[in-house]
N, C-alpha and C positions, 0 to 999 in steps of 0.2 A: 701514246696518243696517235701512233701511226695508223693510217687508215688502210694499209695494205697488209696482206699475209695474215689476216685474222682467221681464227678457227671457224669452221662452219657453224652457223647460228643454231641450227636444230640440235645438234649434240650438246651445245653449250646450254641451251634452254632446258633440255632434259636433265643435264647434270645439276643445273641450278635448282630444279625441283627436288632432287634427291639431297643435295648438300650445297647450300649457297657458299659456304666457306671454301669448299673444294673448287667450285666453279670460279670463285674470285681468285684463288691461287693459281689456277690454270691460265686464266686470262690476264692476270696482272702484268706479266712481262710484256704483253703486247701494248698495254696502256703506257708504259714507261719508256719504250724504246723510241729512238729518233727515226729509224728506218734508213732506207737507201739515200745517199746523197744526191742532190739535184745537180745535174751536169749544166755547164754553161751552153746555152743554145746558140746556134750560128748567128742569129740576129743580135745577140748580146755580146759576141766575142770581142769586137773592136772596142767597145766601151769597157769591157772587163780588162782587156790587155792594156788600155791607156791609163788606168788608174795608178796613182802613186801608192805603193803598198808599204805597210809597216806591221809590226807585231806588238800588240798591246798585252801586257801582263795584268790580268784581273783575278786577284786571289791566286789560286793555283792553276789558273787557266791561261793559255796563250791563244789570243784571238787575232785573226788577220783582219786588218782594217784597210779601207780604201779611201782615197781622196782624189777629187777631180776639181779643176778650176782654181782661180786665185782671188775670187771676189771678197769684198769686205764682209758680206753677209753670208752666213753659213746655214745650210739645211742638212739635217741629219735624217737618214733613211734607215728604217728598222724592218728587216724582213720577218716573215712568219715562220711557223713550224716547218722544219725540213726545207726551208728556203735558203736563199743566198742573195748577196748584194746585187749580183748581176741581173736579177729579175727586174730591177729598177732602171734598166738601161735606157729605155725611152725617156723616162723622167729625168735621168741624169743629163742626157743630151739637151733637153729643153732648158733645164735649170742652168746649165753651163752657158748656153746661148744667151740667156737673160742676165748673165754676169754674176751668178752665184757660185760660191765654193760649196761643194757637196762632199759629205762624209758618210761612210757606211761601214759595215763589217759583216763577217760571217760568224754566226754563233758557234760555240764549240760543237763538234760533231756534224757541222753543216758546211757546205761549200768547201773552201780551202783550209779552214781551221781544223787543227788536230782534235782528237778526242772521239769518243764513241757515244757519249750521252750529253744532254743538255736539259735545261729546265727554265721555267720563266724567271727564276731567281738569277740565273746567269744573264739573261737579256737585260733585266733591270740593273744588274751591277755594271754591265757594259755600257749601257746608256748613261748611267750616272758617271762612270769613269771618263767617258768621252766628253761629257758636259763639263767636268771638272778641269779638263786640260785646255778648255777654251777660255779666252779672256773675257768674253761676254756670253750670255745665254744664246743658244741657237736661235736664228731668226725664225725658224720653223722646224718642226719634226713631222715626218711622214712615216706611219707605221702600217704594216700589213698584218691582218689576221691577229694572232697571239702577240706579235710584235707591237701592235698598237696598244694593247692593254698593258704590256710591260712599260712602254714609253709613257703612257698616261699615269701610271702609278708612280714612276720616277718623277714625273712633272709635279705630281701632287705632293711629293715628299721633299723636293728640292727645286731650286730655280733652274730648270732645264730649258724651257721655252715658254712663250705666251701664245704660240700658234701651233696647234696640233691637228693633222689631218689623219683620220683613221679609215683605212681602206679594207673592206670586207672584214670588219672588226669582230673580234670575240670581246664581249663586254663583261663577262663573268668567267673566272677560271673554272668554277664548278660546272659551267655549261659543258665543258669538254668531258667531264666525268659522266654527266647525265647522258650525253649523246652516245658515248662509247658503250655504256651499259645498255641503252635502248637498242642500239644497232646489233648487239650480240644477244639480246634476249635475257639479260641478267635482271634479277629482281632487285628490290630496294635493299635487302640485306647485303647481297654481294656488292652492290654499288657503294654502300656505306663503308664496307670493308676496304674497298679500293681507296675511297676518299681518306679514310683514317691512315692507311698504310702510306699513301703518297704524302700526306701532310707531315707524318712522322719522318719520312725520308728527307723532306725539304726543311725540317725544323731549323737548320742552321743557314742554308742558302736563301730560303724564303719563308720565314716564320709566318704562321697564320695565313698560308697561301690562299685559302678559299675566301677569306674575308678581306685580306689586304689587296688582292687583285680582283676587284669588283667595282666596275665603273658606276654602278648604281648607288653605292654608299660612300665612295671616296669623298673626302673633303677637298674640293678643288679650289684653286685661287679664283676669286670672282672675275679677274680680268683675263682668264685663260680662254682663248677662242678655240672652239672645237668644231671641226667639220668632219662629218661622216659620209663616206661614199660607199654605197652598198647595192649589190644587184638583187633584184627581186627573186631571181632564180638561183641564188647561191645555194648549192647543195650541201655545203659544209658549215656555214655560219648563218643562222636563221636571221633574216632581216627583221622579224618580229621583235627580237631582242634589242636591236638598235632603235626600232621605233618606240619601244617602251622607255629606253634611256632618254631619247629625245623628248618625249612627253614629260618624263620626270624632271629633266634638267631645264625645262622651259626654254628661254631664249638663248641659253648658253650653247646649245647644240644646233648646228645646221645640218640637215640630212639631205644628201643628194641621192636619189634612187635611180638606178640604171636598169636596163633590160637586155638580157642575152649575153652577158660577159662572164657569168659564173664567179668563182672564187679567185682565180688567178689571172685570167685574161683581162680582167678589169684594170690590172696595173698599167697596161699600155693603151687602154681605151682613151679616145679623144676627150670624152667628158671628164675623165680622171685627170688627165694632163692639164686640161683647161682650168679645172677646179683648183688644182695645186698652185698653178701659176697665178690665179686670181687671189688665192690666200696669201701667197708670199708677197704679192704686189699690193695687198690690203685693199683689194677691189671688192665691189659688191658681187654676191653670188646669186642674186635674185633671178637672173636670166638663165642660170644653169640648173635651177631646181625644177622638179617635175618628173 
C-alpha cells in the first residue's frame, strides 16, 4: 500500500492487457510493503523525546509504546500507514496542557518499532491490547487514515471508547485496493487477484479483512460518538467516502471539512486540534463545522 517506488503505469497497463495475472504478480509486492520509515521531524522532537517508553508484546510482535501526562482521563492516538506517534506532537502538547494522559504507539515496521511489515490486523490487535491494560475504556481515541479504521473496528468489537475522532480517514479497507489498482492502471481481474491474495495472507491476523474493516457495514454501539475531520483536497483519502458514511450513519457521525491541509498536515491544523479538544471536553462542535 506504499505510494512510492511504484512501477511506471504505462508498462503496467500494457502488461495488464496481455496478462492480468502477471501484472497482478508484478505489482503485488508494492501493495503489501510498508515503505520507508517516517523520521521524527524537528518540531516533533521534544515531544517524542519526553515520552515515557515501553515495549508491548502483541502476539509475536514487539511494539514501542509512548505515554505522556498523568491525568485520570486517557486519550489513545493511532497513527496511519507508514506513520508514527510523533506525528501527533501538536495534539499531545494540547492534551497534556488540558490535563489528559496520552498513549500512543508505533506499529510494526513503523517509527521505532522493529519489523519490516505490518497490516491493519496488527493495528487492531495493538489497539485492543492497549485498551485491555487500562482499568477503564479510553476517554477518547483519535486515529489517522488507516489507523482510524482499525480503531473503529476494535471499538465495534470490544469496549475501547465511546468517543472516536477520525482524521483523514479511510472508511473501507477495500478502498486501498481500489485506489492502488486505479493508480497503476490495473483492470478488475488483476485488482481482484490482489484482493484475494491479500485476504488469504491476512486470514489469521485479520480474517475477512475486506468486510470486517468497513465502517459502512460495522455494527456500531449506538452510544459511540464519531467525529470525522477531513480535508476537501486530500489526495490520498477521498472525502466523498466520508460524506457517504456520514449520510449512511445519520446523526451518529459529525463531519468537519477543512480546506488546504491535505492528508498529513491536517494533524496539526488548528481546526483539528480545536475539534479534538472539544470532543474530549464533551463540548458542542456546531461552531467548528463548515
